[in-house]
HTML snippet that shows the backbone in 3Dmol.js (N, CA, C, O; Angstrom):
<script src="https://3Dmol.org/build/3Dmol-min.js"></script>
<div id="view" style="width:600px;height:400px;position:relative"></div>
<script>
const pdb = `
ATOM      1  N   MET A   1     -21.172  -3.991   2.017  1.00  0.00           N
ATOM      2  CA  MET A   1     -20.697  -2.744   2.279  1.00  0.00           C
ATOM      3  C   MET A   1     -19.769  -2.185   1.618  1.00  0.00           C
ATOM      4  O   MET A   1     -18.778  -2.913   1.567  1.00  0.00           O
ATOM      5  N   ALA A   2     -19.595  -0.806   0.862  1.00  0.00           N
ATOM      6  CA  ALA A   2     -18.399  -0.882   0.529  1.00  0.00           C
ATOM      7  C   ALA A   2     -17.859   0.093   1.467  1.00  0.00           C
ATOM      8  O   ALA A   2     -18.397   0.953   2.164  1.00  0.00           O
ATOM      9  N   ILE A   3     -16.280  -0.383   1.244  1.00  0.00           N
ATOM     10  CA  ILE A   3     -15.596   0.130   1.205  1.00  0.00           C
ATOM     11  C   ILE A   3     -14.887   1.562   0.886  1.00  0.00           C
ATOM     12  O   ILE A   3     -14.300   1.594  -0.195  1.00  0.00           O
ATOM     13  N   ASN A   4     -14.861   2.562   1.542  1.00  0.00           N
ATOM     14  CA  ASN A   4     -13.764   3.831   1.332  1.00  0.00           C
ATOM     15  C   ASN A   4     -12.398   4.238   1.718  1.00  0.00           C
ATOM     16  O   ASN A   4     -11.711   4.402   2.726  1.00  0.00           O
ATOM     17  N   ASN A   5     -12.370   4.275   1.132  1.00  0.00           N
ATOM     18  CA  ASN A   5     -10.361   5.029   1.648  1.00  0.00           C
ATOM     19  C   ASN A   5      -9.820   6.567   1.422  1.00  0.00           C
ATOM     20  O   ASN A   5      -9.694   7.396   0.521  1.00  0.00           O
ATOM     21  N   VAL A   6      -9.647   6.447   2.451  1.00  0.00           N
ATOM     22  CA  VAL A   6      -9.711   9.008   2.093  1.00  0.00           C
ATOM     23  C   VAL A   6      -8.231   8.767   3.123  1.00  0.00           C
ATOM     24  O   VAL A   6      -7.942   8.233   4.194  1.00  0.00           O
ATOM     25  N   THR A   7      -7.610   9.481   2.099  1.00  0.00           N
ATOM     26  CA  THR A   7      -6.344   9.869   2.512  1.00  0.00           C
ATOM     27  C   THR A   7      -6.607  11.413   3.808  1.00  0.00           C
ATOM     28  O   THR A   7      -7.234  12.320   3.260  1.00  0.00           O
ATOM     29  N   THR A   8      -6.295  11.666   5.007  1.00  0.00           N
ATOM     30  CA  THR A   8      -6.663  13.147   5.796  1.00  0.00           C
ATOM     31  C   THR A   8      -4.877  13.000   5.770  1.00  0.00           C
ATOM     32  O   THR A   8      -4.071  12.144   5.407  1.00  0.00           O
ATOM     33  N   ARG A   9      -4.814  14.544   6.458  1.00  0.00           N
ATOM     34  CA  ARG A   9      -4.023  14.636   7.057  1.00  0.00           C
ATOM     35  C   ARG A   9      -4.007  15.508   8.595  1.00  0.00           C
ATOM     36  O   ARG A   9      -4.581  16.522   8.991  1.00  0.00           O
ATOM     37  N   ARG A  10      -3.246  14.752   9.077  1.00  0.00           N
ATOM     38  CA  ARG A  10      -3.584  15.684  10.884  1.00  0.00           C
ATOM     39  C   ARG A  10      -3.264  16.997  10.917  1.00  0.00           C
ATOM     40  O   ARG A  10      -2.953  17.698   9.955  1.00  0.00           O
ATOM     41  N   ARG A  11      -3.366  17.370  12.277  1.00  0.00           N
ATOM     42  CA  ARG A  11      -2.418  18.541  12.156  1.00  0.00           C
ATOM     43  C   ARG A  11      -1.255  18.168  12.570  1.00  0.00           C
ATOM     44  O   ARG A  11      -0.619  19.217  12.668  1.00  0.00           O
ATOM     45  N   SER A  12      -0.427  17.092  12.947  1.00  0.00           N
ATOM     46  CA  SER A  12       0.824  17.466  12.884  1.00  0.00           C
ATOM     47  C   SER A  12       1.679  17.093  11.275  1.00  0.00           C
ATOM     48  O   SER A  12       2.874  16.904  11.046  1.00  0.00           O
ATOM     49  N   GLY A  13       0.310  17.094  10.235  1.00  0.00           N
ATOM     50  CA  GLY A  13       1.198  16.929   8.927  1.00  0.00           C
ATOM     51  C   GLY A  13       1.670  15.979   7.948  1.00  0.00           C
ATOM     52  O   GLY A  13       1.915  15.892   6.745  1.00  0.00           O
ATOM     53  N   PHE A  14       1.691  15.127   9.303  1.00  0.00           N
ATOM     54  CA  PHE A  14       1.412  13.216   8.920  1.00  0.00           C
ATOM     55  C   PHE A  14       0.509  13.276   8.101  1.00  0.00           C
ATOM     56  O   PHE A  14      -0.489  13.766   8.630  1.00  0.00           O
ATOM     57  N   PRO A  15       0.299  12.928   6.694  1.00  0.00           N
ATOM     58  CA  PRO A  15      -0.832  11.859   6.210  1.00  0.00           C
ATOM     59  C   PRO A  15      -0.871  10.419   6.762  1.00  0.00           C
ATOM     60  O   PRO A  15      -0.041   9.558   7.053  1.00  0.00           O
ATOM     61  N   SER A  16      -2.239  10.550   6.775  1.00  0.00           N
ATOM     62  CA  SER A  16      -2.719   8.664   7.156  1.00  0.00           C
ATOM     63  C   SER A  16      -3.572   8.602   6.272  1.00  0.00           C
ATOM     64  O   SER A  16      -4.205   9.482   5.690  1.00  0.00           O
ATOM     65  N   CYS A  17      -3.563   7.059   6.158  1.00  0.00           N
ATOM     66  CA  CYS A  17      -4.603   6.549   5.295  1.00  0.00           C
ATOM     67  C   CYS A  17      -5.815   5.691   6.672  1.00  0.00           C
ATOM     68  O   CYS A  17      -5.820   5.382   7.864  1.00  0.00           O
ATOM     69  N   VAL A  18      -6.363   5.662   5.896  1.00  0.00           N
ATOM     70  CA  VAL A  18      -7.770   5.875   7.079  1.00  0.00           C
ATOM     71  C   VAL A  18      -8.567   5.080   5.829  1.00  0.00           C
ATOM     72  O   VAL A  18      -8.543   5.349   4.628  1.00  0.00           O
ATOM     73  N   GLN A  19      -9.211   4.111   6.466  1.00  0.00           N
ATOM     74  CA  GLN A  19     -10.310   2.418   5.770  1.00  0.00           C
ATOM     75  C   GLN A  19     -11.425   2.760   6.534  1.00  0.00           C
ATOM     76  O   GLN A  19     -11.291   2.885   7.751  1.00  0.00           O
ATOM     77  N   CYS A  20     -12.725   2.965   5.887  1.00  0.00           N
ATOM     78  CA  CYS A  20     -13.611   2.542   7.118  1.00  0.00           C
ATOM     79  C   CYS A  20     -14.394   1.330   6.001  1.00  0.00           C
ATOM     80  O   CYS A  20     -14.197   0.902   4.864  1.00  0.00           O
ATOM     81  N   GLY A  21     -15.175   1.158   6.897  1.00  0.00           N
ATOM     82  CA  GLY A  21     -16.088   0.076   6.345  1.00  0.00           C
ATOM     83  C   GLY A  21     -15.984  -1.761   6.125  1.00  0.00           C
ATOM     84  O   GLY A  21     -16.435  -2.739   5.530  1.00  0.00           O
ATOM     85  N   THR A  22     -14.863  -1.188   7.283  1.00  0.00           N
ATOM     86  CA  THR A  22     -14.101  -2.906   7.330  1.00  0.00           C
ATOM     87  C   THR A  22     -14.999  -3.413   8.333  1.00  0.00           C
ATOM     88  O   THR A  22     -15.892  -2.704   8.796  1.00  0.00           O
ATOM     89  N   ARG A  23     -14.716  -5.192   8.870  1.00  0.00           N
ATOM     90  CA  ARG A  23     -15.604  -5.705   9.946  1.00  0.00           C
ATOM     91  C   ARG A  23     -14.052  -6.599  10.065  1.00  0.00           C
ATOM     92  O   ARG A  23     -14.286  -7.805  10.149  1.00  0.00           O
ATOM     93  N   SER A  24     -12.589  -6.287  10.090  1.00  0.00           N
ATOM     94  CA  SER A  24     -11.965  -6.966  10.871  1.00  0.00           C
ATOM     95  C   SER A  24     -11.629  -6.461  12.532  1.00  0.00           C
ATOM     96  O   SER A  24     -11.201  -7.283  13.342  1.00  0.00           O
ATOM     97  N   ASN A  25     -11.880  -5.013  12.913  1.00  0.00           N
ATOM     98  CA  ASN A  25     -11.878  -5.145  14.090  1.00  0.00           C
ATOM     99  C   ASN A  25     -13.632  -4.049  14.395  1.00  0.00           C
ATOM    100  O   ASN A  25     -14.482  -3.574  13.642  1.00  0.00           O
ATOM    101  N   ALA A  26     -13.412  -4.086  15.941  1.00  0.00           N
ATOM    102  CA  ALA A  26     -14.765  -3.525  16.391  1.00  0.00           C
ATOM    103  C   ALA A  26     -15.202  -2.316  16.073  1.00  0.00           C
ATOM    104  O   ALA A  26     -16.420  -2.146  16.114  1.00  0.00           O
ATOM    105  N   CYS A  27     -14.301  -1.148  15.666  1.00  0.00           N
ATOM    106  CA  CYS A  27     -14.838   0.312  15.182  1.00  0.00           C
ATOM    107  C   CYS A  27     -15.311   0.345  13.935  1.00  0.00           C
ATOM    108  O   CYS A  27     -16.346   1.007  13.848  1.00  0.00           O
ATOM    109  N   ARG A  28     -14.771  -0.328  12.513  1.00  0.00           N
ATOM    110  CA  ARG A  28     -14.760  -1.318  11.365  1.00  0.00           C
ATOM    111  C   ARG A  28     -14.179   0.094  10.821  1.00  0.00           C
ATOM    112  O   ARG A  28     -14.630   0.532   9.762  1.00  0.00           O
ATOM    113  N   CYS A  29     -13.173   0.822  11.538  1.00  0.00           N
ATOM    114  CA  CYS A  29     -12.469   2.145  10.630  1.00  0.00           C
ATOM    115  C   CYS A  29     -11.000   1.386  10.768  1.00  0.00           C
ATOM    116  O   CYS A  29     -10.726   0.942  11.884  1.00  0.00           O
ATOM    117  N   LYS A  30      -9.967   1.199   9.610  1.00  0.00           N
ATOM    118  CA  LYS A  30      -8.689   0.792   9.863  1.00  0.00           C
ATOM    119  C   LYS A  30      -7.290   2.498   9.695  1.00  0.00           C
ATOM    120  O   LYS A  30      -6.955   3.244   8.775  1.00  0.00           O
ATOM    121  N   VAL A  31      -7.120   2.430  10.389  1.00  0.00           N
ATOM    122  CA  VAL A  31      -6.024   3.342   9.963  1.00  0.00           C
ATOM    123  C   VAL A  31      -4.307   3.762  10.403  1.00  0.00           C
ATOM    124  O   VAL A  31      -3.660   4.782  10.163  1.00  0.00           O
ATOM    125  N   VAL A  32      -3.813   2.054  11.390  1.00  0.00           N
ATOM    126  CA  VAL A  32      -2.577   1.639  11.312  1.00  0.00           C
ATOM    127  C   VAL A  32      -2.441   0.835  10.061  1.00  0.00           C
ATOM    128  O   VAL A  32      -1.676   1.053   9.121  1.00  0.00           O
ATOM    129  N   GLY A  33      -3.054   0.152  10.161  1.00  0.00           N
ATOM    130  CA  GLY A  33      -2.902  -0.937   9.008  1.00  0.00           C
ATOM    131  C   GLY A  33      -2.147  -0.394   7.222  1.00  0.00           C
ATOM    132  O   GLY A  33      -1.262  -0.843   6.493  1.00  0.00           O
ATOM    133  N   PRO A  34      -3.327   1.036   7.147  1.00  0.00           N
ATOM    134  CA  PRO A  34      -3.042   0.905   5.882  1.00  0.00           C
ATOM    135  C   PRO A  34      -2.045   1.944   5.839  1.00  0.00           C
ATOM    136  O   PRO A  34      -1.295   2.103   4.876  1.00  0.00           O
ATOM    137  N   THR A  35      -2.036   2.700   6.949  1.00  0.00           N
ATOM    138  CA  THR A  35      -0.991   4.140   6.646  1.00  0.00           C
ATOM    139  C   THR A  35       0.592   2.832   6.630  1.00  0.00           C
ATOM    140  O   THR A  35       1.603   3.174   6.016  1.00  0.00           O
ATOM    141  N   LEU A  36       0.563   1.863   7.141  1.00  0.00           N
ATOM    142  CA  LEU A  36       2.218   1.213   7.264  1.00  0.00           C
ATOM    143  C   LEU A  36       2.275   0.762   5.745  1.00  0.00           C
ATOM    144  O   LEU A  36       3.279   0.683   5.037  1.00  0.00           O
ATOM    145  N   GLY A  37       0.805   0.454   5.374  1.00  0.00           N
ATOM    146  CA  GLY A  37       1.173  -0.590   4.222  1.00  0.00           C
ATOM    147  C   GLY A  37       1.622   0.340   3.039  1.00  0.00           C
ATOM    148  O   GLY A  37       2.438   0.074   2.156  1.00  0.00           O
ATOM    149  N   PHE A  38       0.448   2.215   3.343  1.00  0.00           N
ATOM    150  CA  PHE A  38       1.417   3.148   2.544  1.00  0.00           C
ATOM    151  C   PHE A  38       3.044   2.926   2.635  1.00  0.00           C
ATOM    152  O   PHE A  38       3.717   2.391   1.753  1.00  0.00           O
ATOM    153  N   LEU A  39       3.316   3.212   3.317  1.00  0.00           N
ATOM    154  CA  LEU A  39       4.764   3.502   3.917  1.00  0.00           C
ATOM    155  C   LEU A  39       5.692   2.431   3.076  1.00  0.00           C
ATOM    156  O   LEU A  39       6.463   2.656   2.143  1.00  0.00           O
ATOM    157  N   ALA A  40       5.333   1.107   3.766  1.00  0.00           N
ATOM    158  CA  ALA A  40       6.176  -0.168   3.163  1.00  0.00           C
ATOM    159  C   ALA A  40       6.010  -0.372   1.398  1.00  0.00           C
ATOM    160  O   ALA A  40       6.710  -1.165   0.768  1.00  0.00           O
ATOM    161  N   PHE A  41       5.071   0.405   0.842  1.00  0.00           N
ATOM    162  CA  PHE A  41       4.659   0.842  -0.043  1.00  0.00           C
ATOM    163  C   PHE A  41       5.593   1.301  -1.049  1.00  0.00           C
ATOM    164  O   PHE A  41       5.986   0.899  -2.145  1.00  0.00           O
ATOM    165  N   ALA A  42       5.868   2.566  -0.070  1.00  0.00           N
ATOM    166  CA  ALA A  42       6.798   3.312  -0.743  1.00  0.00           C
ATOM    167  C   ALA A  42       8.089   2.971  -0.954  1.00  0.00           C
ATOM    168  O   ALA A  42       8.672   2.873  -2.033  1.00  0.00           O
ATOM    169  N   VAL A  43       8.502   2.797   0.140  1.00  0.00           N
ATOM    170  CA  VAL A  43       9.725   1.975   0.263  1.00  0.00           C
ATOM    171  C   VAL A  43      10.355   1.086  -0.895  1.00  0.00           C
ATOM    172  O   VAL A  43      11.413   1.221  -1.510  1.00  0.00           O
ATOM    173  N   ALA A  44       9.062  -0.143  -1.012  1.00  0.00           N
ATOM    174  CA  ALA A  44       9.373  -1.044  -2.201  1.00  0.00           C
ATOM    175  C   ALA A  44       9.222  -0.209  -3.730  1.00  0.00           C
ATOM    176  O   ALA A  44       9.974  -0.124  -4.702  1.00  0.00           O
ATOM    177  N   ALA A  45       8.327   0.161  -3.525  1.00  0.00           N
ATOM    178  CA  ALA A  45       8.587   1.581  -5.062  1.00  0.00           C
ATOM    179  C   ALA A  45       9.949   2.009  -5.039  1.00  0.00           C
ATOM    180  O   ALA A  45      10.772   1.634  -5.874  1.00  0.00           O
ATOM    181  N   VAL A  46      10.220   2.850  -4.020  1.00  0.00           N
ATOM    182  CA  VAL A  46      11.462   3.358  -4.458  1.00  0.00           C
ATOM    183  C   VAL A  46      12.934   2.578  -5.094  1.00  0.00           C
ATOM    184  O   VAL A  46      13.906   3.046  -5.688  1.00  0.00           O
ATOM    185  N   VAL A  47      12.529   0.978  -4.597  1.00  0.00           N
ATOM    186  CA  VAL A  47      13.802   0.504  -4.861  1.00  0.00           C
ATOM    187  C   VAL A  47      13.356  -0.193  -6.264  1.00  0.00           C
ATOM    188  O   VAL A  47      13.990  -0.079  -7.313  1.00  0.00           O
ATOM    189  N   GLU A  48      12.115  -0.956  -6.094  1.00  0.00           N
ATOM    190  CA  GLU A  48      11.578  -2.060  -7.501  1.00  0.00           C
ATOM    191  C   GLU A  48      11.375  -1.164  -8.841  1.00  0.00           C
ATOM    192  O   GLU A  48      11.914  -1.334  -9.935  1.00  0.00           O
ATOM    193  N   TRP A  49      10.396  -0.107  -8.427  1.00  0.00           N
ATOM    194  CA  TRP A  49      10.388   0.573  -9.737  1.00  0.00           C
ATOM    195  C   TRP A  49      11.129   0.446 -10.843  1.00  0.00           C
ATOM    196  O   TRP A  49      10.819  -0.319 -11.757  1.00  0.00           O
ATOM    197  N   PRO A  50      12.794   1.633 -10.847  1.00  0.00           N
ATOM    198  CA  PRO A  50      14.204   1.859 -11.123  1.00  0.00           C
ATOM    199  C   PRO A  50      14.718   0.155 -11.331  1.00  0.00           C
ATOM    200  O   PRO A  50      15.810   0.054 -11.890  1.00  0.00           O
ATOM    201  N   LEU A  51      14.267  -0.724 -11.070  1.00  0.00           N
ATOM    202  CA  LEU A  51      15.173  -1.760 -11.301  1.00  0.00           C
ATOM    203  C   LEU A  51      14.006  -2.821 -12.602  1.00  0.00           C
ATOM    204  O   LEU A  51      14.195  -3.327 -13.709  1.00  0.00           O
ATOM    205  N   GLY A  52      12.994  -2.733 -11.770  1.00  0.00           N
ATOM    206  CA  GLY A  52      11.923  -2.901 -13.189  1.00  0.00           C
ATOM    207  C   GLY A  52      12.570  -2.187 -14.550  1.00  0.00           C
ATOM    208  O   GLY A  52      13.193  -2.590 -15.532  1.00  0.00           O
ATOM    209  N   ALA A  53      12.037  -0.798 -14.026  1.00  0.00           N
ATOM    210  CA  ALA A  53      12.562  -0.237 -15.868  1.00  0.00           C
ATOM    211  C   ALA A  53      13.796  -0.614 -16.026  1.00  0.00           C
ATOM    212  O   ALA A  53      13.095  -1.461 -16.580  1.00  0.00           O
ATOM    213  N   VAL A  54      14.932  -0.883 -16.124  1.00  0.00           N
ATOM    214  CA  VAL A  54      15.998  -1.412 -16.125  1.00  0.00           C
ATOM    215  C   VAL A  54      15.311  -2.946 -16.622  1.00  0.00           C
ATOM    216  O   VAL A  54      14.608  -2.730 -17.609  1.00  0.00           O
ATOM    217  N   VAL A  55      15.300  -4.319 -16.269  1.00  0.00           N
ATOM    218  CA  VAL A  55      14.583  -5.693 -16.585  1.00  0.00           C
ATOM    219  C   VAL A  55      13.740  -5.423 -17.724  1.00  0.00           C
ATOM    220  O   VAL A  55      13.703  -6.358 -18.524  1.00  0.00           O
ATOM    221  N   TYR A  56      12.833  -4.087 -18.122  1.00  0.00           N
ATOM    222  CA  TYR A  56      11.715  -4.005 -18.618  1.00  0.00           C
ATOM    223  C   TYR A  56      12.337  -3.967 -20.140  1.00  0.00           C
ATOM    224  O   TYR A  56      11.696  -4.368 -21.111  1.00  0.00           O
ATOM    225  N   LEU A  57      13.783  -3.387 -20.230  1.00  0.00           N
ATOM    226  CA  LEU A  57      13.843  -3.346 -21.664  1.00  0.00           C
ATOM    227  C   LEU A  57      14.398  -4.151 -22.276  1.00  0.00           C
ATOM    228  O   LEU A  57      14.980  -4.060 -23.357  1.00  0.00           O
ATOM    229  N   PHE A  58      14.244  -4.995 -21.606  1.00  0.00           N
ATOM    230  CA  PHE A  58      15.557  -6.646 -21.872  1.00  0.00           C
ATOM    231  C   PHE A  58      14.305  -7.810 -22.040  1.00  0.00           C
ATOM    232  O   PHE A  58      14.130  -8.445 -23.080  1.00  0.00           O
ATOM    233  N   LYS A  59      13.391  -7.974 -20.683  1.00  0.00           N
ATOM    234  CA  LYS A  59      12.362  -8.625 -20.613  1.00  0.00           C
ATOM    235  C   LYS A  59      11.314  -8.102 -19.539  1.00  0.00           C
ATOM    236  O   LYS A  59      11.452  -7.904 -18.332  1.00  0.00           O
ATOM    237  N   ARG A  60       9.946  -7.906 -20.592  1.00  0.00           N
ATOM    238  CA  ARG A  60       8.974  -6.515 -20.551  1.00  0.00           C
ATOM    239  C   ARG A  60       8.245  -7.539 -19.751  1.00  0.00           C
ATOM    240  O   ARG A  60       8.293  -7.146 -18.586  1.00  0.00           O
ATOM    241  N   MET A  61       7.491  -8.840 -19.829  1.00  0.00           N
ATOM    242  CA  MET A  61       6.583  -8.994 -18.772  1.00  0.00           C
ATOM    243  C   MET A  61       7.310  -9.093 -17.510  1.00  0.00           C
ATOM    244  O   MET A  61       6.527  -8.909 -16.578  1.00  0.00           O
ATOM    245  N   LYS A  62       8.709  -9.352 -17.053  1.00  0.00           N
ATOM    246  CA  LYS A  62       9.337  -9.854 -16.168  1.00  0.00           C
ATOM    247  C   LYS A  62       9.564  -8.206 -15.508  1.00  0.00           C
ATOM    248  O   LYS A  62       9.161  -8.117 -14.349  1.00  0.00           O
ATOM    249  N   GLY A  63      10.068  -7.097 -16.015  1.00  0.00           N
ATOM    250  CA  GLY A  63      10.031  -5.966 -15.627  1.00  0.00           C
ATOM    251  C   GLY A  63       8.758  -5.169 -15.004  1.00  0.00           C
ATOM    252  O   GLY A  63       8.836  -4.340 -14.098  1.00  0.00           O
ATOM    253  N   ARG A  64       7.162  -5.726 -15.894  1.00  0.00           N
ATOM    254  CA  ARG A  64       6.170  -5.437 -15.197  1.00  0.00           C
ATOM    255  C   ARG A  64       6.021  -6.117 -14.848  1.00  0.00           C
ATOM    256  O   ARG A  64       5.245  -6.317 -15.783  1.00  0.00           O
ATOM    257  N   ARG A  65       5.887  -7.392 -13.988  1.00  0.00           N
ATOM    258  CA  ARG A  65       5.830  -8.513 -12.212  1.00  0.00           C
ATOM    259  C   ARG A  65       6.969  -7.296 -11.166  1.00  0.00           C
ATOM    260  O   ARG A  65       6.829  -6.722 -10.086  1.00  0.00           O
ATOM    261  N   ILE A  66       7.767  -7.341 -11.931  1.00  0.00           N
ATOM    262  CA  ILE A  66       8.959  -6.443 -10.706  1.00  0.00           C
ATOM    263  C   ILE A  66       8.046  -4.737 -10.489  1.00  0.00           C
ATOM    264  O   ILE A  66       7.523  -4.563  -9.388  1.00  0.00           O
ATOM    265  N   MET A  67       7.948  -3.884 -11.280  1.00  0.00           N
ATOM    266  CA  MET A  67       7.323  -2.753 -10.985  1.00  0.00           C
ATOM    267  C   MET A  67       5.626  -2.804 -10.775  1.00  0.00           C
ATOM    268  O   MET A  67       4.805  -2.030 -11.269  1.00  0.00           O
ATOM    269  N   GLY A  68       5.492  -3.420 -10.301  1.00  0.00           N
ATOM    270  CA  GLY A  68       4.360  -3.936 -10.037  1.00  0.00           C
ATOM    271  C   GLY A  68       3.053  -4.696  -8.793  1.00  0.00           C
ATOM    272  O   GLY A  68       1.855  -4.946  -8.659  1.00  0.00           O
ATOM    273  N   HIS A  69       4.919  -4.812  -7.859  1.00  0.00           N
ATOM    274  CA  HIS A  69       4.971  -5.776  -6.725  1.00  0.00           C
ATOM    275  C   HIS A  69       4.663  -4.957  -5.874  1.00  0.00           C
ATOM    276  O   HIS A  69       4.014  -5.314  -4.891  1.00  0.00           O
ATOM    277  N   PRO A  70       5.100  -3.524  -6.069  1.00  0.00           N
ATOM    278  CA  PRO A  70       5.145  -3.035  -4.865  1.00  0.00           C
ATOM    279  C   PRO A  70       3.093  -2.779  -4.126  1.00  0.00           C
ATOM    280  O   PRO A  70       2.609  -2.807  -2.994  1.00  0.00           O
ATOM    281  N   ALA A  71       2.374  -2.505  -5.850  1.00  0.00           N
ATOM    282  CA  ALA A  71       0.786  -2.921  -5.504  1.00  0.00           C
ATOM    283  C   ALA A  71       0.403  -3.871  -5.317  1.00  0.00           C
ATOM    284  O   ALA A  71      -0.480  -3.994  -4.468  1.00  0.00           O
ATOM    285  N   ARG A  72       0.902  -5.005  -6.041  1.00  0.00           N
ATOM    286  CA  ARG A  72      -0.208  -6.108  -5.435  1.00  0.00           C
ATOM    287  C   ARG A  72       0.311  -7.298  -4.106  1.00  0.00           C
ATOM    288  O   ARG A  72      -0.365  -8.216  -3.641  1.00  0.00           O
ATOM    289  N   VAL A  73       1.638  -6.913  -3.757  1.00  0.00           N
ATOM    290  CA  VAL A  73       2.015  -7.629  -3.025  1.00  0.00           C
ATOM    291  C   VAL A  73       2.105  -7.037  -1.430  1.00  0.00           C
ATOM    292  O   VAL A  73       1.513  -7.194  -0.363  1.00  0.00           O
ATOM    293  N   VAL A  74       2.844  -6.525  -1.791  1.00  0.00           N
ATOM    294  CA  VAL A  74       3.620  -5.471  -0.493  1.00  0.00           C
ATOM    295  C   VAL A  74       2.034  -4.775  -0.148  1.00  0.00           C
ATOM    296  O   VAL A  74       1.302  -5.467   0.559  1.00  0.00           O
ATOM    297  N   TYR A  75       1.589  -3.651  -0.554  1.00  0.00           N
ATOM    298  CA  TYR A  75       0.437  -3.226   0.225  1.00  0.00           C
ATOM    299  C   TYR A  75      -0.411  -3.962   1.084  1.00  0.00           C
ATOM    300  O   TYR A  75      -0.500  -3.883   2.309  1.00  0.00           O
ATOM    301  N   PRO A  76      -1.154  -4.842   0.124  1.00  0.00           N
ATOM    302  CA  PRO A  76      -2.221  -5.418   0.401  1.00  0.00           C
ATOM    303  C   PRO A  76      -2.162  -6.631   1.728  1.00  0.00           C
ATOM    304  O   PRO A  76      -3.104  -7.066   2.390  1.00  0.00           O
ATOM    305  N   ARG A  77      -0.276  -7.063   1.839  1.00  0.00           N
ATOM    306  CA  ARG A  77       0.198  -8.251   2.822  1.00  0.00           C
ATOM    307  C   ARG A  77       0.148  -7.351   3.994  1.00  0.00           C
ATOM    308  O   ARG A  77      -0.266  -7.789   5.067  1.00  0.00           O
ATOM    309  N   VAL A  78       0.614  -5.886   3.846  1.00  0.00           N
ATOM    310  CA  VAL A  78       1.070  -4.877   5.210  1.00  0.00           C
ATOM    311  C   VAL A  78      -0.015  -4.774   5.669  1.00  0.00           C
ATOM    312  O   VAL A  78      -0.240  -5.188   6.806  1.00  0.00           O
ATOM    313  N   SER A  79      -1.219  -4.049   4.715  1.00  0.00           N
ATOM    314  CA  SER A  79      -2.483  -3.695   5.529  1.00  0.00           C
ATOM    315  C   SER A  79      -3.055  -4.656   6.454  1.00  0.00           C
ATOM    316  O   SER A  79      -3.259  -4.557   7.664  1.00  0.00           O
ATOM    317  N   HIS A  80      -3.232  -5.424   5.796  1.00  0.00           N
ATOM    318  CA  HIS A  80      -4.680  -6.683   6.036  1.00  0.00           C
ATOM    319  C   HIS A  80      -4.243  -7.662   7.312  1.00  0.00           C
ATOM    320  O   HIS A  80      -4.961  -8.409   7.977  1.00  0.00           O
ATOM    321  N   ALA A  81      -2.049  -7.256   7.483  1.00  0.00           N
ATOM    322  CA  ALA A  81      -2.330  -8.395   8.675  1.00  0.00           C
ATOM    323  C   ALA A  81      -2.230  -7.396   9.769  1.00  0.00           C
ATOM    324  O   ALA A  81      -2.010  -7.863  10.887  1.00  0.00           O
ATOM    325  N   ILE A  82      -2.351  -6.098   9.657  1.00  0.00           N
ATOM    326  CA  ILE A  82      -2.577  -5.023  10.823  1.00  0.00           C
ATOM    327  C   ILE A  82      -4.266  -4.841  11.231  1.00  0.00           C
ATOM    328  O   ILE A  82      -4.924  -3.899  10.789  1.00  0.00           O
ATOM    329  N   PRO A  83      -4.698  -5.630  11.912  1.00  0.00           N
ATOM    330  CA  PRO A  83      -6.433  -5.414  12.069  1.00  0.00           C
ATOM    331  C   PRO A  83      -6.556  -3.525  12.500  1.00  0.00           C
ATOM    332  O   PRO A  83      -7.086  -2.875  11.599  1.00  0.00           O
ATOM    333  N   ILE A  84      -6.195  -2.855  13.520  1.00  0.00           N
ATOM    334  CA  ILE A  84      -6.256  -1.663  13.027  1.00  0.00           C
ATOM    335  C   ILE A  84      -5.901  -0.324  12.674  1.00  0.00           C
ATOM    336  O   ILE A  84      -6.685   0.373  12.030  1.00  0.00           O
TER     337      ILE A  84
END
`;
const viewer = $3Dmol.createViewer("view");
viewer.addModel(pdb, "pdb");
viewer.setStyle({}, {cartoon: {color: "spectrum"}});
viewer.zoomTo();
viewer.render();
</script>
């Protein structure tokens, strides 16, 4: 079964992430987990991307790991930790 990630906008103007096709809950759609995962990703990226850019000047591989951390670690852990 394919997983479809869709970002929609509610009437309140707050963007929410919807992930359908999952088997982790009864309705097979996740809203809270991906949305909180995206918010955690954004917060981590604001801190880690500038830091990673500075480190990249001296140690390239370390800088690349720092800049990739929000996408590789933060978003998946938060998104998968919340089953709804």
